[in-house]
DRENNUZA-534820 format. One record per residue: residue in three letters; x, y, z of N, C-alpha, C, O, CB in turn. Coordinates in steps of 0.1 Angstrom, whole numbers, plus 5000, padded with zeros to 4 digits. Last residue first. Glycine has a CB too. Layout:
BEGIN
ALAXYZXYZXYZXYZXYZ...
***
This chain:
BEGIN
GLU875256887455874856777463873356787465872756697471875456777477GLN876657077441875557007434874956887442874356807437876156947421GLY878857207452877657277450876557207443875557267438877857407444GLU881357027434881057127444879657187441879357217430882157237445TRP882056687430881356807424880956897435880356857445880156767415LYS884256437423883856527434883256647427883956707418884956567444GLY883856107410884756217413884156297425883656247434884956307401TYR882455947381882855937395883956047398884756067390883555797398PHE879455927363880855977364881155977379880356007387880956127358VAL877355747343877755767356879155817356880055747350877555637365TYR874555787321875955787323876255807338875455867345876655897315ALA871955637301872355687314873955677315874455577311871655617326THR869755697273870855627280871155697294870555807297872155627271VAL867055767268867955727257869155647263869455537258868455847249THR863755757281865255757283865955707271865455627263865655677295ILE861155967277861655837273863155847273863855927267861155807258LEU858456117292859856127291860355987288860155887295860556177305THR855256197279856156097284857656127282858056167271855855957277ASP853256337266853356357281854356247287854156217299851956347287GLY854956357237853756387243853856417258854556507261852756267241GLU858156277244857056237234855756257240855356177249857256097228VAL861356377249859956397253859056367241859156417230859656537258ALA864356197258863556267248862056277253861656207262863556207234TYR867456197276866056157273865456247263865956347259865256167286ILE870056097297869656157285868256107281868055987281870756127273VAL871156147329870156067321869856157309869456267310868856037329GLU873856107350873256187340872356097332872755987328874356247331VAL875156107382874356027373873656127363872956217367873255947381ARG878156127398877156207391876456117381877056067372877856327384ARG879356047430879155997416878056087410877056117417878855847415GLN882056107453880756117448880656057434881656017428880356267447GLU884556017462883656077471882256077466881256057474884056217475TYR886355717454885555837449884655887460883955807466884855807436PHE889255527450888255587459887655707453888355797448888855617473THR889755257428889955407431888855457440887655427437890055487418GLY889054997420890355027427890655167431891655197437891454977419LEU886555007410887654967401888955007407889855057400887455027387ARG885755227435885155167423886355137414887155227410884155257415LYS885355267470886155247458885255187447884355117449887255147462ARG883355537484883955407484884755387471884855477463882755297485ASN881555767484882555737495882955597496882855527506881855777508PHE879155887474879555757471880455697482880155597487880255757457ASP876356107470877556067478877855917475876955837473877256087493TYR875356217438875056137449876456107457877456097451874455997445VAL873956457417875156407423874756327436873856377444876056527427ARG872256447386872156457400873356397406873856287401870856387406SER870856577355871956517363871656537378870956627382873256577359LYS869356547323869256587337870356507345870656397342867856557344GLY868856647289869556567300869256627313868856747315871056557297LEU867656617256867656677269868356587279868456467276866256717274ARG868756657221868156577233868356657245869056757246868856437234GLY870156757200868856817204868156737215866956767218867956817192ARG872656637199871556597190870156647194869256577191871556447188GLU873556637234873856647220872656597212871756537217875056557217ALA871656827260872556717255872756727240872156817234871956577259LYS871457067284871157037270872156927266873356947268871357157260PHE870156997317871157047308870857007293870056907291872556987312PRO868657017350868557007335869757057328870457157332867357077330ILE869156827378869456957372869456947357870156857352870857017377GLY866456617391867756647386867856787380866856857378868256557376LYS864056507398864656607407865956667402866556747409864756557421GLU863056327379862156397386862756517394862156627395861456317397LEU865356207368864456277359863456357366862956467361863656167351VAL866556107391867256207384866256287374866356407374868356147375GLU864555917398864856027407865556147400865256257402865655987419LYS864855737377863655807379863855927388863256037385862555707386ILE867455657382867155717369865855797371865755907366867055607358GLU867255527407867955657406867655727393867655847393869455627407GLU865655307399865155397409865855537409865255637409865355337423ALA867255177380866055237376865555337386864955437382864955127374ASN870755257388869655167386868355247382868355367382869455087399THR874455257383873155307388872055217385872255107380872855447381GLY876855167370876755187385875555267390875655337400877955267389ARG877255077345877955197349877755237363878455327368877355307340GLU875754847341877154837338877854957344879054947349877354837323GLN873154957347873754857355875254847354875954827363873054717352ALA872855137325872855187339873555087349874355117357871455217344ARG872754977303873955067305874055107319875155117325873855187295ASP870254857308871454777306872654857309873554807316871454717292LEU868555077310868754987321869954907320870654887330867454897323THR868755177283869155257295869455177307870455187314868055367298HIS867654967269869054997267869555087278870755067283869255077253GLN864954977278865854867282867354897280868154857288865454737274ASP863855297289864155207278865155097283865955117292864855277266ILE861455407310862955377310863155267299862655157301863355337324ARG859255657309859455527303860955507302861755577295858855517289ILE857155847329858555817326858655677320858055577326859455827339LYS854756117326855155977327856555957324857156037316854255887318MET854356417344854756347332855056207335855556177346855956417326
***
């Protein structure tokens, strides 16, 4: 499947701590989940081991919300959560 990363997704990704390369990786290798409004999502956990906004975090979880149109995955947005997730490395 082709991947189209929307500009809104890239803008939010940069603000939240991820990038186009990771978004693509999440869509290709991430764990699927159902998102709101009938959309789809995939997530992937990455080691982080540093501070963000003054707090130390071991990991970050990147979630990409997307829709499917024909043979193309079209991103809606990306979220980044900081913390620790067991069994999702």
